[in-house]
ROSE-4610 file (N, C-alpha, C; in Angstrom, 1 decimal, always signed):
// ROSE-4610
residu = [M/M/M/K/K/K/K/K/K/M/M/M/R/R/R/D/D/D/T/T/T/P/P/P/N/N/N/R/R/R/D/D/D/R/R/R/P/P/P/R/R/R/E/E/E/K/K/K/L/L/L/A/A/A/T/T/T/R/R/R/G/G/G/P/P/P/Q/Q/Q/A/A/A/L/L/L/T/T/T/D/D/D/A/A/A/E/E/E/L/L/L/I/I/I/A/A/A/L/L/L/L/L/L/L/L/L/G/G/G/R/R/R/G/G/G/T/T/T/R/R/R/G/G/G/R/R/R/D/D/D/V/V/V/R/R/R/E/E/E/V/V/V/A/A/A/G/G/G/D/D/D/V/V/V/E/E/E/R/R/R/Y/Y/Y/L/L/L/K/K/K/N/N/N/A/A/A/E/E/E/N/N/N/G/G/G/P/P/P/L/L/L/Y/Y/Y/G/G/G/D/D/D/L/L/L/L/L/L/A/A/A/I/I/I/D/D/D/G/G/G/I/I/I/G/G/G/S/S/S/A/A/A/K/K/K/A/A/A/C/C/C/E/E/E/I/I/I/M/M/M/A/A/A/C/C/C/F/F/F/E/E/E/L/L/L/G/G/G/R/R/R/R/R/R/Y/Y/Y/L/L/L/G/G/G/D/D/D/D/D/D/G/G/G/V/V/V/S/S/S/G/G/G/H/H/H/R/R/R/I/I/I/T/T/T/C/C/C/P/P/P/E/E/E/D/D/D/V/V/V/L/L/L/P/P/P/L/L/L/V/V/V/A/A/A/E/E/E/W/W/W/R/R/R/D/D/D/K/K/K/K/K/K/Q/Q/Q/E/E/E/Y/Y/Y/F/F/F/L/L/L/C/C/C/I/I/I/T/T/T/L/L/L/N/N/N/G/G/G/A/A/A/G/G/G/E/E/E/V/V/V/I/I/I/E/E/E/R/R/R/R/R/R/T/T/T/V/V/V/T/T/T/V/V/V/G/G/G/I/I/I/L/L/L/N/N/N/Q/Q/Q/S/S/S/L/L/L/V/V/V/H/H/H/P/P/P/R/R/R/E/E/E/V/V/V/F/F/F/S/S/S/D/D/D/A/A/A/I/I/I/T/T/T/D/D/D/R/R/R/A/A/A/A/A/A/S/S/S/V/V/V/I/I/I/L/L/L/V/V/V/H/H/H/N/N/N/H/H/H/P/P/P/S/S/S/G/G/G/T/T/T/L/L/L/E/E/E/P/P/P/S/S/S/T/T/T/Q/Q/Q/D/D/D/I/I/I/G/G/G/I/I/I/T/T/T/R/R/R/Q/Q/Q/L/L/L/V/V/V/E/E/E/A/A/A/G/G/G/S/S/S/I/I/I/L/L/L/G/G/G/I/I/I/R/R/R/V/V/V/L/L/L/D/D/D/H/H/H/I/I/I/I/I/I/V/V/V/T/T/T/K/K/K/K/K/K/G/G/G/Y/Y/Y/A/A/A/S/S/S/L/L/L/K/K/K/D/D/D/L/L/L/G/G/G/H/H/H/L/L/L]
num = [1/1/1/2/2/2/3/3/3/4/4/4/5/5/5/6/6/6/7/7/7/8/8/8/9/9/9/10/10/10/11/11/11/12/12/12/13/13/13/14/14/14/15/15/15/16/16/16/17/17/17/18/18/18/19/19/19/20/20/20/21/21/21/22/22/22/23/23/23/24/24/24/25/25/25/26/26/26/27/27/27/28/28/28/29/29/29/30/30/30/31/31/31/32/32/32/33/33/33/34/34/34/35/35/35/36/36/36/37/37/37/38/38/38/39/39/39/40/40/40/41/41/41/42/42/42/43/43/43/44/44/44/45/45/45/46/46/46/47/47/47/48/48/48/49/49/49/50/50/50/51/51/51/52/52/52/53/53/53/54/54/54/55/55/55/56/56/56/57/57/57/58/58/58/59/59/59/60/60/60/61/61/61/62/62/62/63/63/63/64/64/64/65/65/65/66/66/66/67/67/67/68/68/68/69/69/69/70/70/70/71/71/71/72/72/72/73/73/73/74/74/74/75/75/75/76/76/76/77/77/77/78/78/78/79/79/79/80/80/80/81/81/81/82/82/82/83/83/83/84/84/84/85/85/85/86/86/86/87/87/87/88/88/88/89/89/89/90/90/90/91/91/91/92/92/92/93/93/93/94/94/94/95/95/95/96/96/96/97/97/97/98/98/98/99/99/99/100/100/100/101/101/101/102/102/102/103/103/103/104/104/104/105/105/105/106/106/106/107/107/107/108/108/108/109/109/109/110/110/110/111/111/111/112/112/112/113/113/113/114/114/114/115/115/115/116/116/116/117/117/117/118/118/118/119/119/119/120/120/120/121/121/121/122/122/122/123/123/123/124/124/124/125/125/125/126/126/126/127/127/127/128/128/128/129/129/129/130/130/130/131/131/131/132/132/132/133/133/133/134/134/134/135/135/135/136/136/136/137/137/137/138/138/138/139/139/139/140/140/140/141/141/141/142/142/142/143/143/143/144/144/144/145/145/145/146/146/146/147/147/147/148/148/148/149/149/149/150/150/150/151/151/151/152/152/152/153/153/153/154/154/154/155/155/155/156/156/156/157/157/157/158/158/158/159/159/159/160/160/160/161/161/161/162/162/162/163/163/163/164/164/164/165/165/165/166/166/166/167/167/167/168/168/168/169/169/169/170/170/170/171/171/171/172/172/172/173/173/173/174/174/174/175/175/175/176/176/176/177/177/177/178/178/178/179/179/179/180/180/180/181/181/181/182/182/182/183/183/183/184/184/184/185/185/185/186/186/186/187/187/187/188/188/188/189/189/189/190/190/190/191/191/191/192/192/192/193/193/193/194/194/194/195/195/195/196/196/196/197/197/197/198/198/198/199/199/199/200/200/200/201/201/201/202/202/202/203/203/203/204/204/204/205/205/205/206/206/206/207/207/207/208/208/208/209/209/209/210/210/210/211/211/211/212/212/212/213/213/213/214/214/214/215/215/215/216/216/216/217/217/217/218/218/218/219/219/219/220/220/220/221/221/221/222/222/222]
x = [+0.8/+0.0/+0.9/+0.6/+1.4/+1.1/+2.2/+2.0/+1.6/+1.0/+0.5/+1.5/+2.7/+3.8/+4.3/+4.0/+4.4/+3.4/+2.2/+1.1/+1.2/+1.1/+1.1/+0.1/+0.4/-0.5/-1.9/-2.0/-3.4/-4.2/-3.6/-4.3/-4.5/-4.1/-4.3/-5.7/-6.3/-7.7/-8.1/-7.3/-7.6/-7.7/-6.7/-6.7/-7.9/-8.1/-9.2/-10.5/-10.7/-12.0/-12.2/-11.1/-11.2/-11.5/-10.9/-11.1/-12.3/-12.6/-13.6/-14.8/-14.8/-15.9/-15.8/-16.5/-16.3/-16.8/-17.7/-18.2/-17.1/-16.0/-15.0/-14.0/-14.2/-13.3/-13.9/-13.0/-13.4/-13.7/-14.3/-14.5/-13.2/-12.2/-10.9/-10.3/-10.4/-9.9/-10.6/-11.9/-12.6/-12.1/-11.9/-11.4/-10.0/-9.2/-7.8/-7.8/-8.7/-8.8/-9.2/-10.1/-10.5/-9.4/-8.7/-7.6/-6.4/-6.2/-5.1/-3.7/-3.3/-2.0/-2.0/-1.0/-0.9/-0.1/+0.5/+1.3/+2.7/+3.6/+4.9/+4.8/+5.3/+5.3/+4.0/+3.0/+1.7/+1.3/+1.3/+0.8/-0.7/-1.1/-2.6/-3.4/-2.9/-3.7/-4.0/-3.0/-3.2/-4.2/-4.1/-5.0/-6.4/-6.5/-7.8/-8.5/-7.6/-8.1/-8.7/-8.0/-8.5/-9.9/-9.9/-11.2/-12.3/-12.0/-13.0/-13.6/-12.7/-13.1/-14.0/-13.6/-14.4/-15.8/-15.9/-17.1/-18.1/-17.6/-18.5/-19.2/-18.7/-19.3/-20.0/-19.9/-20.5/-22.0/-22.9/-24.3/-24.9/-24.6/-25.2/-24.3/-23.3/-22.4/-21.2/-20.2/-18.9/-19.1/-18.4/-18.3/-17.0/-16.9/-15.7/-14.6/-15.0/-14.0/-13.5/-14.4/-13.9/-12.9/-13.2/-12.3/-10.9/-10.9/-9.6/-8.8/-9.5/-8.8/-8.0/-8.3/-7.6/-6.3/-5.2/-3.9/-3.8/-3.5/-3.3/-4.5/-5.5/-6.6/-6.6/-6.4/-6.4/-7.8/-7.9/-9.1/-9.6/-8.8/-9.2/-9.8/-9.1/-9.6/-10.9/-11.0/-12.2/-13.4/-13.2/-14.2/-14.6/-13.6/-13.9/-14.8/-14.4/-15.1/-16.6/-16.8/-18.1/-18.9/-18.3/-18.9/-19.4/-18.6/-19.0/-20.2/-20.2/-21.4/-22.6/-22.5/-23.7/-24.2/-23.3/-23.7/-24.4/-23.9/-24.5/-25.9/-26.0/-27.3/-28.3/-27.9/-28.8/-29.2/-28.3/-28.6/-29.0/-28.6/-28.8/-29.5/-29.3/-29.8/-31.0/-31.6/-32.7/-32.1/-32.6/-32.0/-32.5/-33.3/-33.8/-34.8/-35.2/-36.1/-37.4/-37.3/-38.5/-39.3/-40.6/-41.5/-41.7/-40.9/-41.0/-42.3/-43.1/-44.4/-44.3/-45.0/-45.0/-46.4/-46.4/-47.7/-47.6/-46.4/-46.2/-44.8/-44.6/-43.3/-42.1/-42.2/-41.1/-40.7/-41.6/-41.3/-40.3/-40.3/-39.5/-38.0/-37.8/-36.5/-35.4/-35.6/-34.6/-34.2/-35.1/-34.8/-34.0/-33.8/-33.1/-32.0/-31.6/-30.6/-29.3/-28.8/-27.5/-27.6/-28.8/-28.9/-29.1/-29.3/-29.6/-28.5/-27.3/-26.2/-25.3/-25.9/-25.2/-24.9/-23.8/-23.4/-24.2/-24.8/-25.7/-27.1/-28.0/-29.4/-29.7/-30.3/-30.7/-32.2/-32.8/-34.3/-34.5/-35.3/-35.6/-37.1/-37.4/-38.7/-38.9/-39.8/-40.0/-41.4/-41.4/-42.7/-43.3/-44.6/-45.3/-46.4/-46.7/-47.9/-49.2/-50.2/-51.5/-51.6/-50.7/-50.8/-49.8/-49.3/-48.4/-47.0/-46.6/-45.3/-44.4/-43.1/-42.1/-41.8/-41.9/-41.4/-39.9/-39.6/-38.3/-38.0/-36.7/-36.3/-35.2/-35.4/-34.5/-34.1/-32.9/-32.5/-32.9/-33.7/-34.2/-33.2/-32.6/-31.7/-30.8/-29.6/-28.7/-28.4/-28.4/-28.1/-29.3/-29.2/-30.2/-31.5/-32.6/-33.9/-34.5/-35.0/-35.8/-36.8/-37.8/-38.8/-38.4/-37.3/-36.8/-36.1/-35.4/-34.7/-35.6/-36.5/-37.4/-38.7/-38.6/-39.7/-40.6/-41.9/-42.8/-42.4/-41.9/-41.4/-40.4/-39.4/-38.3/-38.8/-39.8/-40.3/-41.2/-42.0/-43.1/-42.8/-41.7/-41.4/-41.2/-40.4/-40.1/-41.3/-42.1/-43.3/-44.3/-44.4/-45.3/-44.8/-43.5/-42.9/-43.1/-43.0/-43.3/-44.7/-45.6/-47.1/-47.4/-46.8/-47.0/-48.3/-48.9/-50.2/-49.9/-48.8/-48.5/-47.0/-46.5/-45.1/-45.0/-43.8/-43.4/-42.1/-42.1/-41.0/-40.1/-38.8/-37.9/-36.8/-36.4/-35.1/-34.5/-33.2/-32.4/-32.1/-31.9/-31.5/-30.1/-29.0/-27.7/-27.5/-28.3/-28.2/-28.6/-29.4/-29.9/-31.2/-31.8/-33.1/-34.2/-35.2/-36.4/-37.5/-37.3/-38.4/-38.4/-39.6/-39.7/-39.6/-38.9/-38.8/-40.0/-40.1/-41.1/-41.0/-39.7/-39.5/-39.9/-39.7/-40.1/-41.6/-42.3/-43.8/-44.3/-43.6/-44.1/-43.8/-42.7/-42.4/-43.4/-43.7/-44.6/-46.0/-46.5/-47.8/-47.9/-46.8/-46.7/-46.7/-46.0/-46.0/-47.3/-47.9/-49.2/-50.2/-50.2/-51.1/-50.8/-49.5/-49.2/-49.5/-49.3/-49.6/-51.1/-51.9/-53.4/-53.8/-53.2/-53.5/-53.2/-52.0/-51.5/-52.2/-52.9/-53.5/-52.5/-51.4/-50.4/-50.4/-50.8/-51.0/-49.6/-49.4/-48.2/-48.7/-48.2/-48.6/-48.0/-46.8/-46.1/-44.8/-44.3/-42.9/-42.2/-41.2/-40.5/-39.1/-38.9/-37.5/-36.8/-35.5/-34.7/-33.4/-33.0/-31.6/-31.0/-29.8/-29.1/-29.9/-30.6/-31.3/-32.8/-33.4/-34.9/-35.5/-36.8/-37.5/-38.7/-39.2/-40.5/-41.3/-42.6/-43.6/-44.4/-44.3/-45.1/-46.6/-46.9/-48.3/-48.8/-48.0/-48.4/-48.4/-47.6/-47.6/-48.7/-49.5/-50.7/-50.4/-49.3/-48.9/-49.4/-50.0/-50.5/-52.0]
y = [-1.2/+0.0/+1.2/+2.2/+3.4/+4.3/+4.8/+5.6/+7.0/+7.7/+9.0/+10.0/+9.9/+10.8/+10.6/+9.4/+9.1/+9.4/+9.9/+10.2/+11.7/+11.9/+13.3/+14.2/+15.4/+16.3/+16.3/+16.4/+16.5/+15.2/+14.1/+12.9/+12.6/+13.5/+13.3/+13.7/+13.0/+13.3/+14.7/+15.5/+16.9/+17.7/+17.5/+18.2/+17.8/+16.5/+15.9/+16.5/+16.5/+17.1/+18.5/+19.3/+20.7/+21.0/+20.2/+20.5/+19.7/+18.5/+17.7/+17.4/+17.8/+17.5/+16.2/+16.0/+14.8/+13.5/+13.7/+12.5/+11.8/+12.5/+12.0/+11.1/+11.1/+10.3/+8.9/+7.9/+6.6/+6.7/+5.6/+5.5/+5.6/+4.9/+4.8/+6.2/+6.9/+8.3/+9.3/+9.1/+10.0/+9.7/+8.4/+8.1/+8.6/+8.5/+9.0/+10.5/+11.2/+12.6/+13.0/+12.2/+12.4/+12.1/+11.0/+10.7/+11.7/+12.2/+13.2/+12.6/+11.7/+11.1/+9.7/+8.9/+7.6/+7.6/+6.5/+6.4/+5.9/+5.8/+5.3/+3.9/+3.7/+2.3/+2.0/+2.9/+2.6/+3.9/+3.8/+4.9/+5.1/+6.4/+6.7/+5.9/+5.5/+4.7/+3.3/+2.7/+1.4/+1.5/+2.5/+2.6/+2.8/+3.7/+4.0/+2.7/+1.9/+0.6/-0.3/-0.4/-1.2/-0.6/+0.7/+1.3/+1.0/+1.2/+0.9/-0.5/-1.5/-2.9/-3.1/-2.4/-2.6/-2.0/-0.8/-0.1/-0.8/-1.5/-2.3/-3.4/-3.9/-4.9/-4.5/-3.1/-2.6/-2.2/-3.1/-2.9/-1.7/-1.5/-0.4/+0.8/+0.9/+2.1/+1.7/+2.5/+2.2/+2.2/+1.4/+1.4/+1.8/+2.6/+3.2/+2.1/+1.1/+0.0/-0.7/-0.9/-1.6/-0.7/+0.6/+1.5/+1.5/+1.5/+1.5/+0.3/-0.8/-2.1/-2.0/-1.1/-0.9/-0.3/-0.9/-0.4/+1.0/+2.0/+3.3/+4.3/+3.7/+4.5/+4.7/+5.9/+6.3/+6.8/+7.3/+7.8/+9.0/+9.9/+11.1/+10.8/+9.9/+9.6/+8.7/+7.9/+7.1/+8.0/+9.0/+9.9/+10.8/+11.2/+11.9/+11.1/+9.9/+9.0/+8.8/+8.6/+8.4/+9.7/+10.8/+12.1/+12.4/+12.0/+12.2/+11.3/+10.1/+9.3/+9.8/+10.3/+10.8/+12.1/+13.0/+14.2/+13.8/+12.8/+12.4/+11.8/+11.0/+10.5/+11.6/+12.6/+13.6/+14.5/+14.9/+15.9/+15.3/+14.1/+13.6/+12.3/+11.4/+10.0/+9.7/+8.6/+8.0/+7.3/+7.6/+7.0/+5.6/+5.1/+3.7/+3.5/+4.6/+4.5/+5.3/+6.6/+7.4/+6.9/+6.8/+6.3/+4.8/+4.1/+2.6/+2.2/+1.4/+1.1/-0.2/-0.1/-1.2/-1.9/-3.1/-3.9/-5.1/-5.5/-6.6/-6.6/-7.3/-7.2/-7.5/-8.3/-8.6/-7.3/-6.4/-5.1/-4.3/-4.5/-3.7/-4.1/-5.4/-6.0/-5.3/-5.0/-4.3/-2.9/-2.3/-1.0/-1.1/-2.3/-2.4/-3.5/-3.8/-4.9/-4.6/-3.4/-3.1/-3.2/-3.3/-3.4/-4.8/-5.7/-7.1/-7.8/-7.5/-8.2/-7.2/-6.1/-5.2/-5.9/-5.5/-6.0/-5.4/-4.3/-3.6/-3.6/-3.4/-3.3/-1.9/-1.8/-0.5/-0.5/+0.6/+0.7/+1.8/+1.4/+2.2/+2.6/+3.7/+4.1/+4.5/+3.8/+4.1/+4.8/+6.0/+6.8/+6.6/+6.5/+6.3/+7.3/+7.6/+8.5/+7.6/+8.3/+7.6/+6.5/+6.5/+5.5/+4.3/+4.4/+3.3/+3.4/+4.6/+4.8/+5.4/+5.0/+5.4/+6.9/+7.6/+9.0/+9.1/+8.5/+8.5/+7.3/+6.9/+5.9/+6.5/+6.3/+7.0/+6.0/+6.2/+5.5/+6.2/+5.6/+6.3/+6.2/+4.9/+4.7/+3.5/+3.5/+2.4/+1.9/+0.6/+0.0/-0.9/-1.4/-2.3/-1.5/-2.1/-1.5/-1.5/-0.3/-0.2/+0.9/+1.0/+2.0/+3.4/+3.6/+4.9/+5.4/+4.5/+4.9/+5.1/+4.1/+4.2/+4.8/+6.1/+6.9/+7.4/+7.4/+7.9/+9.3/+10.1/+11.4/+11.3/+10.4/+10.2/+9.5/+8.6/+7.9/+8.7/+9.5/+10.2/+11.7/+12.2/+13.7/+13.9/+13.0/+13.2/+12.7/+11.7/+11.3/+12.4/+13.2/+14.4/+15.4/+15.7/+16.6/+16.1/+14.8/+14.2/+14.2/+14.5/+14.4/+13.0/+12.0/+10.6/+10.1/+9.2/+8.6/+7.4/+6.8/+5.6/+5.4/+4.5/+4.1/+2.6/+2.1/+0.8/+0.8/+0.1/+0.0/-1.2/-1.1/-2.2/-2.2/-3.3/-3.4/-4.8/-4.8/-6.0/-6.7/-8.0/-8.8/-9.4/-8.8/-9.3/-10.8/-11.2/-12.6/-13.6/-13.2/-14.0/-14.6/-14.5/-15.0/-14.1/-14.7/-13.9/-13.9/-14.5/-14.5/-13.1/-12.4/-11.1/-11.2/-10.3/-10.4/-9.7/-9.8/-9.1/-7.6/-7.2/-5.8/-5.3/-6.1/-5.8/-5.6/-6.5/-6.5/-5.3/-5.0/-3.8/-2.5/-2.4/-1.2/-1.0/-2.1/-2.1/-1.6/-2.1/-1.7/-0.3/+0.2/+1.6/+2.5/+2.1/+3.0/+2.9/+1.8/+1.7/+2.6/+2.6/+3.5/+5.0/+5.3/+6.7/+7.1/+6.2/+6.5/+6.7/+6.0/+6.1/+7.5/+8.0/+9.3/+10.4/+10.2/+11.2/+11.0/+10.0/+9.7/+9.2/+8.6/+7.9/+6.5/+5.6/+4.2/+3.5/+2.6/+1.7/+0.5/+0.3/-0.8/-2.1/-2.1/-3.3/-3.0/-3.9/-3.9/-5.1/-5.0/-6.1/-6.3/-7.5/-7.9/-8.6/-8.1/-8.7/-9.3/-10.3/-10.9/-11.2/-11.7/-12.0/-13.1/-14.0/-15.1/-15.0/-14.0/-13.9/-12.7/-12.7/-11.7/-12.2/-11.4/-11.8/-10.5/-10.6/-9.5/-9.7/-8.7/-8.7/-8.6/-8.0/-8.0/-9.4/-10.1/-11.5/-12.4/-12.1/-12.9/-12.5/-11.5/-11.1/-10.1/-9.4/-8.5/-7.0/-6.8/-5.5/-5.5]
z = [+0.0/+0.0/+0.0/-0.9/-1.0/+0.2/+0.8/+2.0/+1.6/+2.6/+2.3/+1.8/+2.4/+2.0/+0.6/+0.1/-1.3/-2.3/-1.8/-2.7/-3.2/-4.5/-5.0/-4.2/-4.0/-3.3/-3.8/-5.2/-5.8/-5.5/-5.1/-4.8/-3.4/-2.5/-1.1/-0.7/+0.3/+0.7/+0.9/+1.6/+1.8/+0.5/-0.3/-1.6/-2.5/-2.6/-3.4/-2.9/-1.6/-1.1/-1.5/-1.3/-1.6/-3.1/-4.0/-5.4/-6.1/-5.5/-6.2/-5.3/-4.0/-3.1/-2.4/-1.3/-0.5/-1.2/-2.2/-2.9/-3.8/-4.0/-4.9/-4.1/-2.7/-1.9/-1.6/-1.5/-1.0/+0.5/+1.0/+2.4/+3.2/+2.7/+3.4/+3.3/+2.3/+2.2/+3.1/+3.2/+4.2/+5.6/+5.9/+7.3/+7.5/+6.5/+6.6/+6.8/+6.1/+6.3/+7.7/+8.2/+9.6/+10.6/+10.4/+11.3/+11.2/+10.0/+9.9/+9.7/+10.6/+10.5/+11.1/+10.8/+11.4/+12.7/+13.0/+14.2/+13.8/+14.8/+14.5/+14.0/+12.8/+12.2/+11.4/+11.5/+10.8/+10.1/+8.7/+7.9/+8.1/+7.9/+8.1/+7.2/+6.0/+5.1/+5.7/+6.4/+7.0/+8.1/+8.9/+10.1/+9.5/+8.5/+7.9/+7.3/+6.7/+6.1/+7.2/+8.3/+9.4/+10.0/+10.1/+10.6/+9.6/+8.3/+7.2/+7.3/+7.5/+7.6/+8.8/+9.9/+11.1/+10.9/+10.4/+10.2/+9.3/+8.3/+7.4/+8.1/+9.3/+10.0/+11.3/+11.6/+12.8/+12.5/+12.7/+12.2/+13.0/+14.2/+15.0/+15.2/+14.3/+14.4/+15.3/+15.3/+16.0/+17.5/+18.2/+19.6/+20.1/+21.1/+21.6/+21.9/+22.6/+23.0/+21.7/+20.7/+19.5/+18.7/+18.7/+18.0/+18.7/+20.0/+20.7/+20.5/+20.1/+19.9/+18.5/+17.7/+16.4/+16.6/+16.1/+16.2/+15.5/+16.3/+15.7/+16.1/+16.8/+17.2/+18.7/+19.2/+20.6/+21.0/+22.2/+22.8/+22.0/+21.6/+20.9/+19.6/+18.8/+17.5/+17.6/+18.5/+18.7/+19.0/+19.8/+20.1/+18.9/+18.1/+16.9/+15.9/+15.7/+14.8/+15.3/+16.5/+17.1/+17.0/+17.2/+17.1/+15.7/+14.7/+13.3/+13.0/+13.4/+13.2/+13.8/+15.0/+15.7/+15.0/+14.6/+13.9/+12.6/+11.9/+10.6/+10.9/+12.0/+12.3/+12.6/+13.4/+13.8/+12.7/+11.8/+10.7/+9.4/+9.1/+7.7/+7.6/+8.5/+8.3/+9.2/+8.8/+9.5/+10.7/+11.9/+13.1/+13.3/+12.4/+12.6/+13.7/+14.3/+15.5/+15.2/+14.9/+14.7/+13.5/+13.8/+12.7/+12.6/+13.4/+13.4/+14.0/+13.3/+13.8/+14.7/+15.9/+16.8/+16.9/+16.5/+16.6/+17.5/+17.9/+18.8/+19.4/+20.4/+21.1/+20.2/+19.2/+18.3/+17.5/+17.3/+16.6/+17.4/+18.7/+19.6/+19.6/+19.3/+19.5/+18.6/+17.4/+16.6/+17.2/+17.9/+18.5/+19.8/+20.3/+21.6/+21.5/+20.3/+20.1/+20.8/+20.9/+21.5/+23.0/+23.6/+25.1/+25.6/+24.7/+25.1/+25.8/+25.5/+26.2/+27.0/+27.5/+28.4/+29.8/+30.4/+31.7/+32.8/+32.6/+33.6/+33.1/+34.1/+33.7/+33.2/+32.0/+31.4/+31.3/+31.8/+31.7/+30.6/+29.6/+28.4/+28.4/+27.8/+27.6/+26.1/+25.4/+24.0/+23.9/+23.4/+23.3/+21.9/+21.9/+20.6/+20.4/+19.2/+18.9/+18.8/+18.4/+18.4/+17.4/+16.4/+15.3/+15.7/+16.9/+17.3/+16.7/+16.2/+15.6/+16.7/+16.6/+17.6/+17.4/+18.5/+18.5/+18.9/+20.1/+20.6/+21.5/+21.6/+22.5/+23.4/+24.7/+25.7/+26.8/+27.3/+28.5/+29.7/+30.6/+31.8/+33.0/+33.1/+34.2/+33.9/+34.6/+34.4/+35.8/+36.0/+37.3/+37.7/+39.0/+39.5/+39.6/+39.1/+39.1/+40.4/+40.8/+42.0/+41.8/+42.7/+42.5/+42.8/+43.5/+43.7/+42.5/+41.7/+40.5/+39.3/+39.1/+38.0/+38.5/+38.7/+39.2/+38.1/+38.3/+37.2/+36.6/+37.5/+37.0/+35.9/+36.1/+35.2/+33.9/+34.0/+32.9/+32.0/+32.6/+31.9/+31.5/+32.1/+31.8/+30.3/+29.7/+28.2/+27.4/+27.9/+27.2/+27.1/+28.1/+28.1/+27.1/+27.1/+26.1/+24.7/+24.5/+23.1/+22.7/+23.7/+23.5/+23.1/+23.8/+23.4/+23.8/+23.0/+23.4/+24.3/+24.1/+24.9/+25.0/+25.8/+26.0/+26.1/+25.7/+25.9/+26.8/+27.8/+28.7/+28.4/+28.5/+28.2/+29.1/+29.7/+30.4/+30.1/+30.3/+30.0/+31.3/+31.3/+32.4/+32.1/+32.6/+32.4/+32.8/+33.8/+34.2/+33.1/+32.2/+31.1/+31.4/+32.6/+32.9/+32.4/+31.9/+31.4/+32.4/+33.5/+34.5/+35.2/+35.1/+35.8/+37.3/+37.9/+39.4/+40.0/+41.3/+42.1/+41.9/+41.9/+41.7/+40.3/+39.3/+37.9/+37.8/+38.5/+38.4/+39.2/+40.3/+41.1/+40.4/+39.8/+39.0/+37.9/+37.2/+36.1/+36.5/+37.6/+38.1/+38.5/+39.1/+39.5/+38.3/+37.3/+36.1/+35.3/+35.3/+34.6/+35.3/+36.6/+37.3/+37.1/+37.1/+36.9/+35.4/+34.5/+33.1/+32.9/+33.6/+33.5/+34.0/+35.1/+35.6/+34.5/+33.9/+32.9/+31.5/+31.3/+30.0/+29.0/+29.5/+28.6/+29.0/+28.1/+28.3/+28.2/+29.2/+29.2/+28.4/+27.2/+26.3/+26.8/+27.2/+27.6/+28.3/+29.0/+29.6/+29.2/+28.5/+27.9/+28.5/+28.9/+29.4/+28.3/+28.1/+27.0/+27.5/+26.8/+27.1/+25.7/+25.8/+24.5/+23.7/+24.5/+23.8/+23.6/+24.2/+23.9/+24.6/+24.8/+25.5/+26.2/+27.1/+27.8/+27.9/+27.5/+27.6/+28.8/+29.7/+30.9/+30.6/+29.5/+29.0/+28.7/+27.9/+27.6/+28.8/+29.8/+31.0/+32.0/+31.6/+32.4/+33.6/+33.5/+34.6/+34.2/+33.1/+32.7/+32.6]
């Protein structure tokens, strides 16, 4: 592979972008432009090639830890790459969440795929409009679930702002068990009651793990 210093100026990513626009650059060239330079013993083109190969297989976007594992990528560059992806998602791309229609628990699973094998418990709230389409997906809390952490105020404040007609609650079980705990059932009933007062229906509370899911509605707890 030709090193960047051996490439004529007119063919370097920065010069190509300035004269021909970003659409003229390959993915690897765009990444090289973002990285700026390589490291001792590794040209920026080599590092960019490794990043490109990783990104092609990163279905849900780059992860900080995965980027750090690439030889030549440090904390600053990993953060810059993730920031670029997030800005692109916010300003240009479909986030894969908004507008997604929910008709059954299985429809929720693609929206929470990255949380299914987390080491900590994440409690998520998905807000929906009157047509059952997703407005937003948010993390409410991280850690062991209890009624003081998962308070109706925290769950429904954004739902009110979204003018949501309903919500779906989701949390993961790092242990891998799909059996709802007494705490899970208690939290669900508390939130159903609070939602009823606010006029925001709790459609379901779904427990997810790496291997499957359990719907508290299907289990008769809603």
